[in-house]
Structures are given as C-alpha cells and as structure tokens.
C-alpha positions in Angstrom: 151.6 99.9 163.9 152.3 100.9 160.6 148.7 102.2 159.0 150.5 101.2 155.5 149.9 97.4 156.7 145.8 98.8 156.3 146.1 101.8 153.4 148.1 104.0 152.0 145.9 107.5 151.4 148.0 110.6 152.9 150.7 108.0 154.1 153.4 110.5 155.8 157.4 108.6 155.6 157.4 111.7 158.8 154.9 110.1 160.7 156.4 107.0 160.7 160.0 108.8 161.6 158.9 110.6 164.4 155.9 109.0 166.0 158.1 106.8 168.7 160.6 109.5 169.7 157.3 111.7 170.3 155.3 109.2 172.0 158.1 108.4 174.5 157.6 111.8 176.0 153.7 111.7 175.6 153.2 108.6 177.6 154.7 110.9 180.6 152.8 114.2 179.6 149.2 112.3 179.0 149.8 109.9 182.1 146.9 111.6 183.9 144.5 112.4 181.1 141.1 111.2 180.1 140.5 113.2 176.2 142.8 113.9 173.9 141.5 116.0 170.9 144.5 115.6 168.1 144.8 118.9 165.5 145.5 117.3 162.2 145.3 114.0 162.2 146.1 113.8 158.2 146.8 110.4 157.6 146.2 108.8 161.2 149.5 107.4 161.5 150.3 109.3 165.5 146.9 108.3 166.5 146.7 104.9 165.3 150.5 104.6 166.8 149.9 106.2 170.4 146.5 105.2 171.2 147.2 101.5 172.0 150.0 103.0 173.6 148.0 104.9 176.1 144.5 102.6 176.3 143.8 104.7 179.5 142.5 107.8 177.2 140.6 108.1 174.0 141.8 110.1 171.1 139.8 112.2 169.3 141.4 112.8 165.3 140.7 115.7 163.4 141.5 117.8 160.2 140.5 119.3 157.2 136.9 118.1 155.9 139.2 117.3 152.5 141.2 115.0 154.5 138.7 113.1 156.5 137.4 110.6 154.2 140.6 109.1 153.8 141.4 109.8 157.7 138.7 107.5 158.4 139.6 104.4 156.1 142.3 104.4 158.0 141.8 105.0 161.7 138.3 102.0 160.8 141.1 100.1 158.9 143.5 100.2 162.7 141.1 99.0 164.4 141.4 100.4 168.0 139.1 100.4 170.1 140.3 103.7 172.5 140.4 106.2 168.7 137.1 108.1 167.8 135.6 108.7 164.8 137.5 111.4 163.2 136.1 115.0 162.9 136.0 117.7 160.4 137.9 120.8 162.1 138.6 124.0 160.3 140.6 126.1 163.3 139.2 129.2 162.0 135.8 128.0 162.1 134.0 128.6 165.5 131.2 126.2 164.6 133.4 122.8 163.8 135.1 122.9 167.0 133.7 120.3 169.5 131.3 121.0 172.2 133.3 118.2 174.2 136.2 119.4 177.2 139.4 117.3 176.5 142.4 117.6 178.8 144.9 116.9 176.4 145.9 118.7 173.2 148.1 116.9 170.4 149.3 118.6 167.1 152.2 117.8 165.2 153.4 119.5 161.8 150.8 122.1 161.7 151.7 125.3 163.2 153.7 125.9 159.9 151.3 125.2 157.3 149.0 127.4 158.1 149.3 130.9 158.0 149.6 133.2 160.5 146.0 134.4 161.1 145.3 130.7 161.6 148.2 129.7 164.1 145.7 132.9 166.5 142.6 131.1 165.6 144.0 127.6 167.0 144.4 128.9 170.2 141.5 131.4 170.3 139.1 128.8 169.3 141.1 126.2 171.2 139.9 127.4 175.1 136.5 126.6 175.5 137.8 122.9 174.0 140.2 123.1 177.5 139.0 120.8 180.3 141.2 122.3 184.0 144.9 121.4 184.3 144.5 120.8 180.5 147.8 119.7 178.6 148.4 121.2 175.0 151.7 119.2 173.4 152.9 120.7 170.4 155.6 119.3 167.6 157.6 120.7 164.8 160.3 123.0 163.6 160.6 126.1 165.4 162.8 129.8 165.1 164.2 131.8 168.5 164.8 135.0 168.6 163.8 135.6 164.7 166.8 133.1 164.3 166.8 129.4 162.8 167.9 126.3 164.7 169.4 124.9 161.7 170.6 125.5 158.0 168.0 122.8 156.9 165.2 124.2 158.3 165.9 127.7 156.9 166.1 126.0 153.6 162.2 124.2 154.6 161.4 127.6 155.2 161.7 128.7 152.3 160.2 126.2 150.9 157.2 126.4 152.8 157.0 130.4 151.2 157.4 129.2 148.0 154.4 126.6 147.9 152.6 128.7 150.2 154.0 132.1 150.9 151.3 132.5 154.1 153.0 129.6 155.5 156.6 129.5 157.2 158.5 128.1 160.2 157.2 129.8 163.9 158.5 132.1 166.2 158.6 130.4 169.3 158.0 133.6 171.0 154.9 134.2 169.8 153.5 131.0 169.6 154.2 131.0 173.3 152.8 134.2 173.7 149.5 133.2 172.0 149.6 129.9 174.9 149.9 132.5 177.1 147.3 134.2 176.4 144.8 131.3 176.7 146.2 130.1 180.0 149.5 127.7 179.5 152.6 127.9 181.1 155.4 126.6 179.4 156.7 123.4 180.8 159.3 121.8 179.1 161.2 122.5 175.3 161.9 119.5 174.2 164.7 118.9 171.7 163.7 116.4 169.2 165.5 114.7 166.2 165.6 116.3 162.2 165.9 119.8 163.9 162.2 119.3 165.6 160.7 120.7 169.4 158.0 119.2 171.4 156.8 121.9 173.1 154.5 121.0 175.9 152.2 123.7 178.0 149.8 123.2 181.5 146.6 125.3 182.1 
C-alpha cells in the first residue's frame, strides 16, 4: 500500500524503497508475535505496509510528539484494522513509554539520527515493555569494528554529523552490547540493499 494514495505528510521515498525487502524478513521473525511496538514510525509507511501482511498481530506506531499529527492522519487514512492509534514516544522519557508489554519491537533508520545517549535510553527504557521471548528487529546502517561497510555510508555519516553533531552511524558491537544488557541474543545480521542491515535479536 502506498501512503501517497492517502496523504503525503512526512512521506519518505526510502521507506517506499525498502518496505518490501524488510517485510519479507518480518513475515518470518514476527510470525508468532501478537503485539508489535514500532519506534520512530514517522510517516507510518512501514506500518501501513507491514500490518496487512501480518494480520494476526496488532501494530503500535509511535514517534516524537511533533510527528504525531501527521502520523495519526496517515494511519487513519490508511484504515487498516490491526494498526493501533499512534502514540507519542520520546525514548529518553520514561513516563512516555507504554505500559503494555510487546513480543515484537521494530525500528528503522532511527539509531543514527538520535544521540548515543538516546540510543542508550532506547534500550534501557525498552526493557519494561518486553514480553517473554520478545523479538527485536532494527534496520539501518552500521559500522563493524569501527569501519564503515561502504563509502556511501561513510559519506552519510559525515552528512548526519554536519546536520546534527550528536548523530551518526552506530557501531554494531556497541549496539549489540546494549541489546545483550537487557537479555537479547543476536539471532541474525542480515545484509539488506543500499548498505543497510536488519539486526534480529530474541530474548
């Protein structure tokens, strides 16, 4: 489903390009999940594409408060019955995290646009929301042993830092350690198009 059929608020061309290849992986990894929390949903394009393919679960979109109006309008116009009303979520604010427990967590292109302190909050504050045997799926670019996987990712990192000096492509090893600290074990590190990775952990 193309959200452009309904609305162009916060439309992301990259989401349109990557949504199907991500969906092909999520169909396997979320096949036993009942409730998924998506962190940093932005336009809702991923939610609108993934949820109809996973009709057995409920999909909870979320984003920063300043994006909620556009996100909520897009989700309402998509009119998909297993997508919940979007919620405002700042990963650093413990009080904004939902009290519900989720057995699936998904986030795309989020860790590199927040500060490292916020990445740490992401994992720390995620823990109370996790059901037993929860699956965590994170999509985006990563460095390995301090090295970029491509020149384009190195250039992207420079662009990110020029835009916001606290952002940047994250080190896989550091992120994997944060996931391990809250009980996750890496199951798969899947190479995706455009020099991105899909990291899959499970408790």
